[in-house]
N, C-alpha and C positions, 0 to 999 in steps of 0.2 A: 186871759193870760194863758200862756202855754209854757210848760216846764218840760225839761228833758235833759238827756245827757248822751253824748257819744262816748261809749265806754271802751270800745275796742276798734282799732283801725290797723289793719295789716295790709300786705300787698294783695290779699285775696278775699278778705272779709271785713265788713263793718257791722257793729251791733250797738244797740242802745235802747232808749225809750223816750216816748213823748206822752205828755198828759195835759189835758185841759179840763177844768171843772165846768166850762160852758160850751165847749165844742167837742162832739164825738169824733175822735181821731182814729177810731178803729177802721182799718182798711185803707186809710189815707196813704198816698204815695210819698215816699221820701227818696231823694235823689242825692247821690254822692258825687262831689266835684273835686277835682284836683287841678289847680291852676286854670280854672275856668273850663276845664274839659270834663264832660260827664263820664264817670268811670263805673257807675253802677246805680241800680235802683231796687227798691223793695217796698213792702207795705208794713204798716203798723198792724201786726196780726198775732204777735206772740204773747201768750199769757205770762205775766211776770208776778209771781206770788210776793216777791219782795216789795214791789211797787204797791200792790194791794195792801200788804201789811203796813206799809207806811201811810195808809189812809188816802192814797191817790187813786180813787176810783176802783173799778173792778179788776184792775191788773192787766187788762187787754191793751197793753201799751208798748210792747216790745217790737223791735225790728232787728233783723239779722239777714244780711244778703251779701252775695258775692260782689267783689269789685275787681277790676282788671287794671293793674298798675304796671308800668315799665320797671325794670330792675333798678334803675337809678332814682325812681320816684320815692319821696319820703311820705309814708302813710300818715305821719303826724300832721301833714298839711291838708289832709282831706277835710272838706266842709260838707256836712250833711244838711240838706235843706228840705223843709216841708213844701211840697208842690203848691204853687199858687200862693205863697206867703213870703214874708221877709225873714222868717225864722231860719237861722243857721246854727248848727251845733258844731263845736270844735272839740278835739281831743284835749283832755286836761294837760297833756304835755305837748300841746300844739307848737309846731315849729313855724316861726314867722319869717317870711322871705319877701324881698322886694325885687322887682324887675327894673333894671336900669334902662335908659333910653336905647342903649345898643342891644337890648334883648337878653343880656346876661342876668341870671337869677343869683342873688346874694342872700344867704341865710343870715338873719340878724338875731335870732333867738332859737 
């Protein structure tokens, strides 16, 4: 089992944490996507005393890295994925959008 959160997503930065009691995620690559486009990447390398205090391992579970979005992109639509896994993290205030057959994107939440 892997637990985590995407805690911040802006036009320039994403940050959060990932933890697993059975897999060492320290140093693993995380990738940020927006509408299927890779917008940034970083590694699980930041010490998070709050995660350690919560009893989730040694706290070496944080990530913080730059992303590059266009001015009209909504950072709430960013998905952060652990490389080579099906795990995706979304912002707590994630915006949900759908693309119609004509290519237009319509926000539904």
